[in-house]
C-alpha positions, 0 to 999 in steps of 0.5 A: 640432879640439875634441871639442865642435866635432866633435860640433857638426859631426856633429850629435852630443850637443852639438847635441842639448843646444843644441836641447833648451835652445832648445826649452825656453827658447823655450816659456818666453819665448813664454808669458811674452810672452803674460802675464798672459793665458797665466799665468791660462789655464795656471797650476796652478789647483786648482779648475779641475783638480778640475773636469777641467782636468788639463792644468794639472798640467803647463802650470802649470810652463811659465808664470811670475809675472813676467819675473824669475821666467821668466828665473830658471827659464831660467837654471836650465835653462842651469845644468842643461845645463852640469852634465849635458850628457849627460843633456840629449843623451838622448832620454829627458830629455824623458820624465824631465822630463815624469815630474818635472813630473807628480810635482810637479803631483800632489804639489801636488794631493794633498799641498797641498790649501790651495794654490789656484794655482802657476806656475813650472818650479823644481820640475822644475829641482830634479828634474833637478838631483837626477836628474843629480847623484845617480847619480854623486855617489859617484864624482865629487866635483863631483856630490857638491857639487852634490847637497849644495848642492841638498839643503842649499838645500831643507833651508834653505827648509824650515827657515827659509822662502823668501827674502823678497827672492827672493819680491819679485823674482819677484812672488809666493810661493815654493812650497817643496813644489814643489821638494821634490816635484821633488827626490823625483821626481829621486831616484826616477828615479835609483833606478829608471830602468829602470822608467820605460823599461819 
């Protein structure tokens, strides 16, 4: 019997990975079914947040501009789970993902005052990619490649700008700074994971 099958049968890590993915993707799809009303009600809205709707710092990352945008982010979660199944299997994953989401939301609020609206999970996905790859990049060449690809893509987006075809596909502007804030949060969590646990 393969280790993965054995893990599934005894309720081990693989089952927790699948359960985590199902919950995440189900939430994204359910909110997208309710779009555009759900997106308008939950997206990052700077004016509403300043007026007290602070939950939008988080909920804005669960709603999307279009089905293509939603499915692209769901695919990003699948990639993260395939690359870092051990991280998805840990209960601390939820705390780390929440910390990354808070960091993205606050980064947009404090450092991008000109940004009125935002929707999408890509900032969190970048954070999870960095958080997963960075700790083992020095001893695992595959994780080093993942880290280089993520950092390279971020550098490209900052230097050249977002891809126009991708913006057309998702139905709106790509907010590169959200990716940067997520990546920075992933790096911070990788450098001081014990501080978060305390």
